PAZAPA-4460 file (N, C-alpha, C; in steps of 0.05 Angstrom, whole numbers, plus 32768, in hexadecimal, padded with zeros to 4 digits):
% residues 325
    n_x    n_y    n_z   ca_x   ca_y   ca_z    c_x    c_y    c_z   seq   type   mol
   7E13   78B6   85F4   7E2A   78C4   8601   7E40   78B0   8606     1      X     A
   7E59   78BA   8604   7E70   78A9   860A   7E73   78A8   8628     2      X     A
   7E86   7898   8631   7E8C   7897   864D   7E96   78B1   8657     3      X     A
   7E8A   78BC   866C   7E91   78D7   8676   7E97   78D4   8694     4      X     A
   7EB1   78D4   869C   7EB7   78CF   86B7   7EAF   78E5   86CA     5      X     A
   7EAE   78FE   86C1   7EA7   7914   86D3   7E91   7924   86C7     6      X     A
   7E92   792A   86AE   7E81   793E   86A2   7E6E   7932   868E     7      X     A
   7E58   7940   8689   7E46   7938   8673   7E41   7950   8662     8      X     A
   7E4E   7952   864C   7E4D   796A   863B   7E30   7970   8633     9      X     A
   7E22   795C   8628   7E08   7961   861E   7DF4   7968   8634    10      X     A
   7DF9   795D   864C   7DE6   7960   8662   7DF0   7974   8676    11      X     A
   7E01   7987   866F   7E0B   799B   8682   7DF4   79AD   868B    12      X     A
   7DF8   79B8   86A3   7DE4   79CA   86AE   7DE5   79E5   86A0    13      X     A
   7DFD   79F0   869D   7E00   7A0A   8690   7E12   7A07   8679    14      X     A
   7E08   7A08   8661   7E18   7A03   8649   7E25   7A1D   8640    15      X     A
   7E3F   7A1F   8643   7E4E   7A37   8639   7E4F   7A35   861B    16      X     A
   7E51   7A4C   860E   7E52   7A4D   85F1   7E6E   7A4D   85E7    17      X     A
   7E72   7A43   85CF   7E8C   7A45   85C2   7E90   7A61   85B6    18      X     A
   7EA4   7A6F   85BF   7EA6   7A8B   85B8   7EBA   7A91   85A2    19      X     A
   7ED1   7A84   85A3   7EE5   7A8A   858F   7EEF   7A72   857F    20      X     A
   7EE9   7A5A   8587   7EF1   7A42   8579   7F0F   7A3D   857A    21      X     A
   7F1C   7A43   8590   7F39   7A44   8591   7F44   7A2F   85A3    22      X     A
   7F52   7A1A   8599   7F60   7A07   85AA   7F77   7A15   85B8    23      X     A
   7F7B   7A0E   85D1   7F91   7A19   85E0   7FA6   7A03   85E3    24      X     A
   7FBE   7A08   85DA   7FD2   79F3   85D9   7FE5   79F5   85F1    25      X     A
   7FF0   79DE   85F8   8005   79DC   860C   8014   79C3   8604    26      X     A
   802C   79C5   85FA   803B   79AE   85F0   8047   799D   8606    27      X     A
   8048   79A7   861E   8054   7999   8634   8041   7985   8640    28      X     A
   804B   796F   864B   803B   795C   8658   8033   7965   8673    29      X     A
   801C   795B   867D   8013   7962   8698   8027   7958   86AD    30      X     A
   8027   7964   86C4   8039   795C   86D9   8043   7974   86E8    31      X     A
   8055   7984   86DB   805F   799C   86E9   8048   79B0   86ED    32      X     A
   804D   79C1   8700   803A   79D7   8705   8038   79E9   86EC    33      X     A
   8022   79F8   86EB   801E   7A0A   86D5   8030   7A22   86D7    34      X     A
   802B   7A35   86C5   803D   7A4C   86C2   8037   7A63   86D5    35      X     A
   8023   7A60   86E6   801D   7A75   86F9   800A   7A8A   86ED    36      X     A
   7FFE   7A84   86D7   7FEB   7A96   86CA   7FD3   7A9C   86DC    37      X     A
   7FCA   7AB5   86DE   7FB3   7ABC   86ED   7F9C   7AC2   86DB    38      X     A
   7F84   7AC0   86E6   7F6C   7AC4   86D6   7F61   7AE0   86DC    39      X     A
   7F5C   7AEF   86C7   7F51   7B0A   86CB   7F33   7B09   86D2    40      X     A
   7F29   7B20   86DC   7F0C   7B21   86E1   7EFD   7B1E   86C7    41      X     A
   7EE6   7B11   86C8   7ED6   7B0C   86B1   7EB9   7B0D   86B9    42      X     A
   7EA9   7B1B   86A9   7E8D   7B1E   86B1   7E7D   7B04   86B3    43      X     A
   7E87   7AEF   86A5   7E79   7AD5   86A6   7E7E   7AC6   86C0    44      X     A
   7E92   7ACE   86CF   7E9B   7ABE   86E5   7E99   7ACD   8700    45      X     A
   7E8C   7AC2   8714   7E8B   7ACF   872E   7EA7   7AD5   8738    46      X     A
   7EAB   7AED   8741   7EC6   7AF6   874A   7ED1   7AE4   8760    47      X     A
   7EBF   7AD9   8771   7EC8   7AC9   8787   7ED6   7AAF   877F    48      X     A
   7ED4   7AA7   8765   7EE1   7A8F   875C   7EFC   7A95   874E    49      X     A
   7F02   7AAE   8749   7F19   7AB4   8738   7F33   7AAB   8745    50      X     A
   7F37   7AB1   875F   7F50   7AA9   876C   7F53   7A8A   876C    51      X     A
   7F3D   7A7C   8771   7F3E   7A5F   8772   7F46   7A54   8756    52      X     A
   7F3A   7A5F   8742   7F3F   7A55   8727   7F5C   7A5C   871F    53      X     A
   7F65   7A74   8726   7F81   7A7B   8720   7F94   7A69   872E    54      X     A
   7F8F   7A62   8746   7FA1   7A50   8756   7FA1   7A34   874A    55      X     A
   7F8A   7A28   8748   7F88   7A0C   8740   7F8B   7A08   8722    56      X     A
   7F87   7A1D   8713   7F8B   7A1A   86F6   7FA8   7A17   86EE    57      X     A
   7FBA   7A1A   8701   7FD7   7A15   86FC   7FE0   79FB   8709    58      X     A
   7FCE   79E9   870D   7FD5   79D0   871B   7FE9   79BF   870B    59      X     A
   7FE7   79C0   86F0   7FFA   79B1   86DF   7FFC   79C0   86C5    60      X     A
   8010   79B7   86B5   8017   79C7   869D   8003   79C5   8687    61      X     A
   7FF2   79B0   8687   7FDE   79AD   8672   7FC5   79BE   8678    62      X     A
   7FC3   79C8   8690   7FAC   79D8   8699   7FB4   79F5   869A    63      X     A
   7FA0   7A07   8699   7FA3   7A23   869E   7F8A   7A2E   86AC    64      X     A
   7F8C   7A45   86B9   7F74   7A50   86C4   7F5E   7A55   86B0    65      X     A
   7F66   7A5C   8697   7F51   7A60   8682   7F43   7A46   867B    66      X     A
   7F52   7A31   8679   7F45   7A17   8673   7F33   7A0F   868A    67      X     A
   7F3C   7A11   86A3   7F2C   7A0A   86BA   7F13   7A1B   86BB    68      X     A
   7F15   7A35   86B7   7EFE   7A47   86B7   7EEA   7A3E   86A1    69      X     A
   7EF5   7A38   868A   7EE3   7A30   8674   7ED4   7A16   867A    70      X     A
   7EE2   7A03   8687   7ED4   79EB   868F   7EBD   79F0   86A2    71      X     A
   7EC3   7A00   86B6   7EAE   7A05   86CA   7E97   7A15   86BE    72      X     A
   7E9D   7A27   86AC   7E89   7A36   869E   7E77   7A24   868C    73      X     A
   7E84   7A11   867E   7E76   79FF   866D   7E65   79EB   867E    74      X     A
   7E70   79E1   8694   7E63   79CD   86A3   7E4B   79D7   86B3    75      X     A
   7E4D   79EE   86BF   7E38   79F7   86D1   7E31   7A14   86CF    76      X     A
   7E40   7A23   86BE   7E3C   7A40   86BE   7E43   7A4C   86D9    77      X     A
   7E56   7A3F   86E8   7E5E   7A47   8703   7E48   7A45   8717    78      X     A
   7E34   7A34   8712   7E1F   7A31   8726   7E28   7A20   873D    79      X     A
   7E1F   7A27   8755   7E26   7A18   876D   7E0E   7A0F   877D    80      X     A
   7DF6   7A16   8773   7DDD   7A0F   8782   7DD7   79F1   877E    81      X     A
   7DC6   79E7   878F   7DC0   79CA   878F   7DB0   79C1   8777    82      X     A
   7DA8   79D5   8767   7D9A   79CE   874E   7DAE   79C8   8737    83      X     A
   7DC8   79CC   873C   7DDC   79C7   8728   7DE2   79A9   8726    84      X     A
   7DCF   799B   871B   7DD1   797E   8718   7DC9   7977   86FB    85      X     A
   7DDA   7968   86ED   7DD3   7961   86D1   7DC3   7948   86D0    86      X     A
   7DBA   7941   86B8   7DAA   7928   86B4   7DBC   7910   86B9    87      X     A
   7DD6   7913   86B9   7DE9   78FD   86BF   7DF0   78FC   86DC    88      X     A
   7DE3   790D   86EC   7DE7   790E   8709   7E02   791B   8710    89      X     A
   7E0C   792C   86FE   7E25   793B   8704   7E1D   7953   8714    90      X     A
   7E2D   795A   8728   7E24   796D   873C   7E38   7984   8740    91      X     A
   7E2E   799B   8746   7E3E   79B2   874F   7E4C   79C1   8739    92      X     A
   7E5C   79D3   8741   7E69   79E5   872F   7E7B   79D7   871B    93      X     A
   7E87   79C0   8722   7E98   79B1   8710   7E8B   7999   8705    94      X     A
   7E71   7994   870C   7E61   797E   8700   7E6F   7963   8703    95      X     A
   7E77   795C   871B   7E81   7942   8721   7E6A   792F   8724    96      X     A
   7E6D   7916   871A   7E5A   7901   8721   7E64   78F5   873C    97      X     A
   7E52   78EB   874D   7E5A   78E2   8768   7E71   78CD   8768    98      X     A
   7E71   78BA   8755   7E85   78A6   8755   7EA1   78B2   8750    99      X     A
   7EA3   78C5   873E   7EBC   78D1   8738   7EC5   78E3   874F   100      X     A
   7EB1   78F1   875B   7EB8   7901   8772   7EC3   78F0   8789   101      X     A
   7EB7   78D9   878D   7EC0   78C8   87A3   7EDE   78C1   87A0   102      X     A
   7EE7   78BE   8787   7F02   78B6   8782   7F15   78CE   8780   103      X     A
   7F0C   78E4   8775   7F1E   78FA   876E   7F18   7914   877D   104      X     A
   7F02   7916   878B   7EFC   792F   879A   7F10   7934   87B0   105      X     A
   7F18   794D   87B3   7F2B   7955   87C8   7F20   796A   87DB   106      X     A
   7F2B   796B   87F2   7F24   797F   8806   7F35   7998   8801   107      X     A
   7F2C   79A8   87ED   7F3C   79BE   87E4   7F40   79D4   87F9   108      X     A
   7F2C   79D9   880A   7F2E   79EE   881E   7F37   79E4   8839   109      X     A
   7F3D   79CA   883B   7F48   79BE   8854   7F36   79C2   886C   110      X     A
   7F1B   79BF   8867   7F09   79C1   887D   7F00   79A6   8888   111      X     A
   7F0D   7991   887E   7F07   7976   8888   7EF1   7968   8878   112      X     A
   7EE6   7975   8863   7ED1   7969   8853   7ED8   796B   8836   113      X     A
   7ECE   7957   8826   7ED0   7959   8809   7EB3   795C   87FF   114      X     A
   7EAC   7975   87F9   7E91   797C   87F3   7E8E   7982   87D5   115      X     A
   7E7F   7972   87C7   7E7B   7975   87AB   7E6E   798F   87A3   116      X     A
   7E5F   799B   87B7   7E51   79B4   87B2   7E61   79CD   87B9   117      X     A
   7E78   79C9   87C6   7E88   79DF   87CF   7E9D   79E6   87B9   118      X     A
   7E9B   79FE   87AD   7EAF   7A05   8798   7ECC   7A03   87A2   119      X     A
   7ED0   7A08   87BC   7EEB   7A07   87C6   7EF6   79EA   87C7   120      X     A
   7EE5   79D7   87C4   7EED   79BB   87C1   7EEB   79B2   87A4   121      X     A
   7ED5   79BA   8797   7ECF   79B0   877C   7EE3   79BC   8767   122      X     A
   7EEA   79D5   8769   7EFC   79E1   8756   7F18   79D4   8757   123      X     A
   7F24   79D2   876F   7F3D   79C3   8771   7F3B   79A6   8767   124      X     A
   7F25   7999   876C   7F21   797E   8764   7F20   797C   8745   125      X     A
   7F13   798F   8738   7F12   798F   871B   7F2E   7992   8710   126      X     A
   7F3D   79A5   871B   7F58   79A9   8712   7F6A   7991   8716   127      X     A
   7F68   7985   872D   7F78   796D   8732   7F70   7956   8720   128      X     A
   7F56   7953   871B   7F4E   793E   8708   7F58   7943   86EC   129      X     A
   7F57   795D   86E4   7F62   7964   86CA   7F7F   795A   86C8   130      X     A
   7F8E   795F   86DD   7FAA   7958   86DD   7FAF   793A   86DF   131      X     A
   7F9D   792B   86EC   7F9E   790E   86EC   7F9C   7903   86D0   132      X     A
   7F88   790D   86C1   7F84   7902   86A6   7F99   790D   8693   133      X     A
   7FA4   7925   8698   7FBA   792F   8688   7FD3   791D   868C   134      X     A
   7FD7   7914   86A4   7FED   7902   86A9   7FE8   78E7   869C   135      X     A
   7FD0   78DE   869D   7FC9   78C4   8691   7FCD   78C4   8673   136      X     A
   7FCB   78DB   8666   7FCC   78DD   8649   7FE6   78EC   8640   137      X     A
   7FF9   78EE   8652   8011   78FD   864C   8022   78F3   8634   138      X     A
   801F   78D9   862E   802E   78CD   8618   801F   78CC   85FE   139      X     A
   8006   78D6   85FE   7FF6   78D7   85E6   7FFF   78EE   85D4   140      X     A
   8002   78E9   85BA   800B   78FF   85A9   7FF7   7916   85A8   141      X     A
   8001   792D   85A0   7FF0   7944   859D   7FF0   7957   85B4   142      X     A
   7FDC   7968   85B6   7FDB   797E   85C9   7FD2   7973   85E5   143      X     A
   7FE3   7979   85F9   7FDE   796F   8614   7FC4   7979   8620   144      X     A
   7FBD   7992   861B   7FA5   799D   8626   7F8C   7991   8619   145      X     A
   7F8C   798E   85FF   7F75   7982   85F1   7F72   7965   85F9   146      X     A
   7F88   7957   85FC   7F86   793B   8605   7F7B   7939   8621   147      X     A
   7F84   794C   8632   7F7A   794C   864E   7F5C   7950   864E   148      X     A
   7F52   7964   863E   7F35   7969   863E   7F26   7952   8633   149      X     A
   7F30   7945   861E   7F23   792E   8613   7F22   7917   8627   150      X     A
   7F37   7913   8636   7F38   78FE   864B   7F25   7905   8662   151      X     A
   7F23   791E   8668   7F10   7927   867D   7EF3   7920   8676   152      X     A
   7EEE   7922   865C   7ED3   791D   8652   7ECE   7900   864C   153      X     A
   7EE0   78F3   863E   7EDB   78D8   8633   7EEB   78C2   8642   154      X     A
   7EFE   78CA   8652   7F0F   78B7   8660   7F2A   78B5   8654   155      X     A
   7F3F   78B0   8664   7F5A   78AF   865B   7F5E   7898   8647   156      X     A
   7F50   7881   864C   7F53   786A   863B   7F4B   7870   861E   157      X     A
   7F36   787F   861B   7F2D   7886   85FF   7F42   7897   85F1   158      X     A
   7F4E   78AA   8600   7F63   78BB   85F3   7F7B   78AB   85EC   159      X     A
   7F83   7899   85FD   7F9A   7888   85F7   7F93   7875   85DF   160      X     A
   7F7B   786B   85DF   7F73   7858   85C9   7F75   7866   85AE   161      X     A
   7F6B   787E   85AC   7F6A   788C   8592   7F82   789E   858D   162      X     A
   7F95   789F   85A0   7FAC   78B0   859C   7FA6   78CD   859B   163      X     A
   7F93   78D6   85AA   7F8B   78F2   85AB   7F6D   78F4   85B1   164      X     A
   7F62   790B   85AA   7F45   790F   85AE   7F36   78FA   859F   165      X     A
   7F25   78EA   85AC   7F17   78D4   859F   7F02   78DE   858C   166      X     A
   7EF9   78CD   8579   7EE6   78D6   8565   7EC9   78D5   856F   167      X     A
   7EC5   78E0   8587   7EAA   78E2   8592   7EA1   78FF   858F   168      X     A
   7E8A   7903   8583   7E82   791F   857E   7E80   792E   8599   169      X     A
   7E75   7921   85AD   7E72   7930   85C7   7E8D   7939   85D1   170      X     A
   7EA1   7927   85D0   7EBB   792E   85DB   7EC9   7943   85CA   171      X     A
   7EC6   7940   85AF   7ED2   7954   859E   7EC5   796F   85A2   172      X     A
   7EAB   7970   85A6   7E9D   7989   85AC   7EA7   7994   85C7   173      X     A
   7EAA   7982   85DA   7EB3   798B   85F5   7ECE   7999   85F3   174      X     A
   7EE1   798C   85E6   7EFB   7997   85E3   7EFA   79B2   85D5   175      X     A
   7EEB   79B3   85BF   7EE9   79CC   85B0   7EDC   79E2   85C0   176      X     A
   7EC7   79DC   85CE   7EB9   79F1   85DD   7ECA   79FB   85F4   177      X     A
   7ED7   79E9   8603   7EE7   79F1   861A   7EFF   7A02   8611   178      X     A
   7F0D   79F9   85FC   7F24   7A08   85F3   7F1D   7A23   85E8   179      X     A
   7F06   7A24   85D9   7EFF   7A3E   85CE   7EF5   7A51   85E4   180      X     A
   7EE6   7A47   85F7   7EDE   7A58   860D   7EF6   7A61   861E   181      X     A
   7F09   7A4F   8621   7F22   7A57   862F   7F30   7A6E   8621   182      X     A
   7F2F   7A6D   8607   7F3C   7A83   85F8   7F2E   7A9E   85FE   183      X     A
   7F14   7A9D   8602   7F06   7AB6   8607   7F0D   7AC0   8624   184      X     A
   7F11   7AAD   8637   7F1A   7AB6   8651   7F36   7AC1   864F   185      X     A
   7F47   7AB5   863E   7F62   7ABF   863A   7F61   7ADB   862F   186      X     A
   7F4F   7AE0   861C   7F4D   7AFA   8610   7F45   7B0F   8625   187      X     A
   7F34   7B07   8638   7F2B   7B1A   864C   7F41   7B21   865F   188      X     A
   7F57   7B11   8660   7F6C   7B15   8673   7F81   7B29   8668   189      X     A
   7F80   7B2F   864E   7F94   7B40   8643   7F89   7B5B   863B   190      X     A
   7F99   7B6B   862E   7F8F   7B85   8624   7F83   7B81   8609   191      X     A
   7F6E   7B71   8607   7F62   7B6B   85EE   7F51   7B81   85E3   192      X     A
   7F49   7B7F   85CB   7F37   7B93   85BF   7F24   7B85   85AC   193      X     A
   7F11   7B94   85A1   7EFF   7B88   858E   7F0E   7B7D   8576   194      X     A
   7F23   7B8B   856E   7F34   7B82   8557   7F41   7B68   855E   195      X     A
   7F4D   7B66   8576   7F5A   7B4D   857D   7F47   7B35   857D   196      X     A
   7F2F   7B3A   8588   7F1B   7B24   8589   7F12   7B1B   856D   197      X     A
   7F0F   7B2F   855B   7F07   7B27   8540   7F1E   7B18   8531   198      X     A
   7F36   7B22   8536   7F4E   7B14   852A   7F50   7AF8   8534   199      X     A
   7F4E   7AF4   854E   7F50   7AD9   8559   7F39   7AC8   8551   200      X     A
   7F21   7AD3   8550   7F0A   7AC4   8548   7F0D   7AB9   852B   201      X     A
   7F17   7ACA   8519   7F1B   7AC2   84FE   7F30   7AAC   84FC   202      X     A
   7F47   7AB2   8508   7F5E   7A9F   8506   7F58   7A85   8513   203      X     A
   7F4A   7A85   852A   7F44   7A6C   8538   7F32   7A5A   8527   204      X     A
   7F21   7A66   8517   7F10   7A56   8506   7F1F   7A48   84F0   205      X     A
   7F38   7A50   84EC   7F49   7A44   84D7   7F5C   7A2F   84E2   206      X     A
   7F5B   7A2A   84FC   7F6B   7A15   8507   7F65   79FA   84F9   207      X     A
   7F7A   79EC   84F2   7F77   79D3   84E3   7F78   79D6   84C5   208      X     A
   7F78   79F0   84BB   7F7B   79F5   849F   7F97   79EF   8496   209      X     A
   7F9C   79E2   8480   7FB7   79DC   8477   7FC7   79F5   8471   210      X     A
   7FE1   79F3   8475   7FF4   7A07   846C   7FF7   7A05   844E   211      X     A
   7FF5   7A1C   8440   7FF9   7A1D   8424   800B   7A35   841F   212      X     A
   8023   7A31   8413   8035   7A47   840E   8027   7A5B   83FB   213      X     A
   8026   7A74   8403   8019   7A88   83F3   7FFB   7A89   83F7   214      X     A
   7FF0   7A78   8409   7FD4   7A75   840C   7FC8   7A8C   841D   215      X     A
   7FB1   7A95   8415   7FA3   7AAA   8424   7F86   7AA3   8429   216      X     A
   7F80   7A89   8428   7F65   7A80   842E   7F52   7A81   8416   217      X     A
   7F5E   7A86   83FE   7F4E   7A88   83E6   7F46   7A6D   83DB   218      X     A
   7F49   7A69   83C1   7F40   7A51   83B4   7F4E   7A38   83BE   219      X     A
   7F68   7A3C   83C6   7F77   7A24   83D1   7F6E   7A1D   83ED   220      X     A
   7F61   7A30   83FB   7F57   7A2A   8415   7F6B   7A2B   842B   221      X     A
   7F85   7A2D   8425   7F99   7A2C   843A   7FA5   7A48   843E   222      X     A
   7FB8   7A48   8452   7FC6   7A61   8459   7FE4   7A5C   845C   223      X     A
   7FF3   7A71   8457   800E   7A71   8462   800D   7A85   847A   224      X     A
   8023   7A8A   8487   8022   7A98   84A0   8017   7AB4   849D   225      X     A
   8022   7AC3   848A   8018   7ADF   8487   7FFE   7AE1   8478   226      X     A
   7FF7   7ACC   8469   7FDC   7ACB   845C   7FC7   7AC9   8472   227      X     A
   7FCC   7AB9   8486   7FB9   7AB6   849C   7FB6   7AD0   84AC   228      X     A
   7FCD   7ADD   84B3   7FCB   7AF5   84C3   7FBD   7B0B   84B3   229      X     A
   7FC3   7B0D   8499   7FB7   7B22   8489   7F99   7B1D   8488   230      X     A
   7F90   7B05   8484   7F73   7AFF   8482   7F66   7B04   849D   231      X     A
   7F73   7AFD   84B3   7F67   7B01   84CD   7F63   7B1E   84D3   232      X     A
   7F77   7B2F   84CD   7F73   7B4B   84D2   7F60   7B58   84BF   233      X     A
   7F5E   7B4E   84A7   7F4A   7B58   8494   7F2E   7B53   849F   234      X     A
   7F2B   7B3D   84AD   7F11   7B37   84B9   7F0A   7B4B   84CF   235      X     A
   7F1E   7B59   84DA   7F1A   7B6D   84EE   7F1B   7B89   84E2   236      X     A
   7F1C   7B8B   84C7   7F1B   7BA5   84B9   7F36   7BB2   84B6   237      X     A
   7F4C   7BA3   84B9   7F67   7BAE   84B8   7F76   7BA0   84A1   238      X     A
   7F82   7BB0   848F   7F90   7BA6   8478   7FAE   7BA5   847E   239      X     A
   7FBA   7B8E   847B   7FD7   7B8A   847F   7FE5   7B84   8464   240      X     A
   7FFF   7B8A   8463   800E   7B81   844C   800E   7B62   844A   241      X     A
   8017   7B57   8434   8015   7B3A   8430   8029   7B29   843E   242      X     A
   8042   7B32   8440   8057   7B20   844B   805F   7B29   8467   243      X     A
   806B   7B16   8476   8070   7B1A   8493   8081   7B32   8499   244      X     A
   8098   7B35   848B   80A9   7B4B   8493   809D   7B66   848B   245      X     A
   808D   7B67   8476   807F   7B80   8470   8069   7B86   8485   246      X     A
   805C   7B71   848F   8049   7B75   84A5   8056   7B81   84BD   247      X     A
   806E   7B77   84C3   807D   7B83   84DA   8083   7BA0   84D6   248      X     A
   808E   7BA6   84BF   8097   7BC2   84B9   807F   7BD5   84B8   249      X     A
   8067   7BCB   84B1   8051   7BDD   84AC   803F   7BE2   84C5   250      X     A
   8045   7BD5   84DB   8033   7BD6   84F2   8041   7BDF   850B   251      X     A
   8032   7BEC   851E   803F   7BF7   8536   804B   7BE2   8548   252      X     A
   8064   7BE7   8551   8073   7BD3   8561   806A   7BD5   857F   253      X     A
   806A   7BBE   858C   8064   7BBD   85A9   807A   7BAD   85B6   254      X     A
   8081   7BB4   85CF   8096   7BA6   85DD   808C   7B8D   85EC   255      X     A
   8072   7B8D   85F2   8067   7B77   8602   804E   7B6E   85F3   256      X     A
   8050   7B57   85E5   8038   7B4E   85D5   8020   7B48   85E6   257      X     A
   8009   7B51   85DD   7FF0   7B4B   85E9   7FDF   7B3B   85D6   258      X     A
   7FC9   7B30   85E1   7FB7   7B1F   85D1   7FAE   7B2D   85B8   259      X     A
   7FB1   7B20   85A1   7FA9   7B2B   8587   7FBF   7B3A   8578   260      X     A
   7FD6   7B3D   8585   7FED   7B4A   8577   7FFA   7B37   8563   261      X     A
   8007   7B42   8550   8018   7B32   853E   8033   7B2D   854B   262      X     A
   803D   7B14   8548   8057   7B0D   8552   8068   7B02   853B   263      X     A
   8081   7B0A   853A   8092   7B04   8523   80AB   7AF5   852B   264      X     A
   80B5   7AE5   8518   80CB   7AD3   851E   80DE   7AD1   8506   265      X     A
   80F7   7AC8   850C   810A   7AC4   84F7   811D   7AAC   84FE   266      X     A
   8120   7A9B   84EA   8133   7A85   84EE   8150   7A8F   84EF   267      X     A
   8155   7AA6   84E3   8170   7AB1   84E3   817A   7AB8   84FF   268      X     A
   8167   7ABB   8512   816F   7AC3   852D   817F   7AAD   853B   269      X     A
   817E   7A95   852F   818E   7A7F   853B   81AC   7A83   8539   270      X     A
   81B4   7A94   8526   81D1   7A98   8521   81DE   7AA7   8538   271      X     A
   81F6   7A9F   853F   8204   7AAD   8554   8209   7ACA   854D   272      X     A
   8205   7ADC   855F   820B   7AF8   855B   81F7   7B06   8548   273      X     A
   81E0   7AFA   8545   81CC   7B05   8532   81C4   7B22   853A   274      X     A
   81C1   7B33   8527   81B8   7B4E   852B   819D   7B52   851D   275      X     A
   818B   7B5F   852A   816F   7B62   8520   816E   7B70   8505   276      X     A
   815E   7B64   84F3   8157   7B70   84D9   813B   7B67   84D3   277      X     A
   8129   7B7A   84D0   810D   7B72   84CC   8109   7B63   84B2   278      X     A
   811C   7B66   849F   8119   7B58   8486   811F   7B3A   8489   279      X     A
   812A   7B32   849F   812F   7B16   84A5   8116   7B07   84AF   280      X     A
   8101   7B16   84B7   80E9   7B09   84C1   80DE   7AF6   84AD   281      X     A
   80D9   7ADD   84B5   80CF   7AC9   84A3   80B6   7ABB   84AD   282      X     A
   80AB   7AC4   84C4   8092   7AB7   84CE   8083   7ACB   84DF   283      X     A
   8068   7AC8   84DF   8057   7ADA   84EF   803F   7AC9   84F9   284      X     A
   8036   7AD1   8511   801E   7AC4   851C   800F   7AD8   852D   285      X     A
   7FFB   7ACF   853B   7FE9   7ADF   854B   7FEC   7AD7   8568   286      X     A
   7FF4   7AEA   8579   7FF8   7AE3   8596   7FDE   7ADF   85A4   287      X     A
   7FDD   7ACA   85B5   7FC5   7AC3   85C4   7FC7   7AC7   85E1   288      X     A
   7FDE   7AD0   85EB   7FE2   7AD2   8608   7FEC   7AB7   8613   289      X     A
   7FF6   7AB8   862C   7FFF   7A9F   8638   8016   7A92   862A   290      X     A
   8026   7AA0   861A   803C   7A95   860D   8035   7A83   85F5   291      X     A
   801E   7A88   85E9   8015   7A78   85D2   800E   7A8B   85BB   292      X     A
   8010   7A80   85A2   8008   7A8F   858B   7FFB   7A7C   8576   293      X     A
   7FEC   7A88   8564   7FDE   7A79   8550   7FEB   7A80   8535   294      X     A
   7FF0   7A6B   8526   7FFF   7A6F   850C   7FF9   7A59   84F8   295      X     A
   8001   7A5F   84DF   8003   7A4B   84CA   8021   7A45   84C8   296      X     A
   802A   7A2F   84D3   8047   7A2C   84D8   8059   7A26   84C0   297      X     A
   8053   7A11   84B1   8065   7A09   849B   8057   79F4   848A   298      X     A
   8063   79EE   8473   8059   79DA   8461   8056   79BF   846F   299      X     A
   803F   79B3   846B   803A   7999   8478   802C   799B   8493   300      X     A
   8029   79B4   849D   801C   79B8   84B7   8001   79C6   84B1   301      X     A
   7FF3   79CB   84C7   7FD9   79D9   84C6   7FD8   79F0   84D8   302      X     A
   7FC6   7A02   84D4   7FC3   7A19   84E6   7FBE   7A0E   8502   303      X     A
   7FCD   7A1A   8515   7FCC   7A0E   8530   7FD4   7A23   8545   304      X     A
   7FD1   7A1B   855E   7FDA   7A2B   8575   7FF3   7A1D   8580   305      X     A
   8007   7A2C   8587   801F   7A20   8592   802E   7A33   85A4   306      X     A
   8040   7A28   85B4   8050   7A3A   85C6   8061   7A4D   85B5   307      X     A
   8065   7A65   85C0   8075   7A79   85B3   8091   7A6F   85AD   308      X     A
   809C   7A77   8596   80B7   7A71   858E   80C9   7A87   8599   309      X     A
   80CD   7A89   85B2   80DB   7AA0   85BE   80F8   7AA1   85B4   310      X     A
   8104   7A8A   85AE   8120   7A8B   85A4   8122   7A98   8588   311      X     A
   810C   7A99   857A   810C   7AA5   855F   80FC   7ABF   855D   312      X     A
   80F3   7AC8   8574   80E1   7ADF   8575   80EF   7AF9   856D   313      X     A
   80E3   7B07   855A   80EF   7B20   8550   80E1   7B39   855A   314      X     A
   80C8   7B37   8562   80B9   7B4E   856B   809B   7B4B   8567   315      X     A
   808C   7B5E   8571   806F   7B5E   856F   8065   7B79   8566   316      X     A
   804D   7B78   8559   8041   7B91   8551   8023   7B8F   8556   317      X     A
   8016   7BA7   8557   7FF9   7BA9   855D   7FEC   7BB9   8546   318      X     A
   7FE3   7BAB   8531   7FD7   7BBA   851B   7FBE   7BC9   8523   319      X     A
   7FBB   7BE1   8518   7FA2   7BF0   851B   7F9A   7BFB   84FF   320      X     A
   7F81   7C01   84FD   7F77   7C0A   84E3   7F85   7C22   84D8   321      X     A
   7F8E   7C34   84EB   7F9A   7C4D   84E2   7FB8   7C4B   84DE   322      X     A
   7FC4   7C35   84E5   7FE1   7C33   84E4   7FEB   7C1B   84D5   323      X     A
   7FDD   7C13   84C1   7FE6   7BFD   84B0   7FE3   7C06   8493   324      X     A
   7FF0   7BF8   8481   7FEF   7BFF   8465   7FE6   7BE8   8455   325      X     A
***
């Protein structure tokens, strides 16, 4: 095992499963408070922890309630009993080891004690430690959330040394599992459906696949933007047209995008006085909630998750089997 300042992935008490394989991106560095996102009820999580996780999951911009919930789920399965101790002597719902708790544990409920077994102390402490390592790695290239999680597992020094998630299998697995589980918590917070979950599951498995103009995942292995969305919806049993503006025209429009919806963009919207024309749409992706979408962006890039391009946003649609061509 690599150096683990707080957590021991292999030796966790309650190992959460990787559900969607979806990294959650946040391009901003840690420091400012989060966006105020709340966590919806979820059958995997005791309701008594939801408000705590919603509050402290917005401690900094690299963190979210979904990421924090996924960490706690992975580390302990939300266990708080005295048997929640790993082989590395990590304890409680957040699986702090005593030395790290001594330095970073906080009195979250202001009762005059810092109790590693009390979720009202341990959950705020986990969030604050997340934000400490996010700050430590703020100048490292790449995704701030993924770097934060890698530093939480392997230490900030390792992330700085390797310029991102270090090449340790345990740490890479940790980042993958937490971000994918976080995506499933995100899905539970929106008006998701079985279609949305299948679409996201397919597309998330293509993260890191190269952009290929005209690509649809065939012999070339790559995707362009509409090739990815077409393939993802086909995995859910829905056939879409091939190009982005046709996908927009063929599918039901929605005013407020929800998880799993198609979101469309146009570079022409940059022009002063631009007037909407669906034939100007030149990009499409899959909305993930929380102001993020998954797409195959452009030549030289790879399938990824990124913040919404609101300045270029043209609209959203919600494909259904009965209303597509």
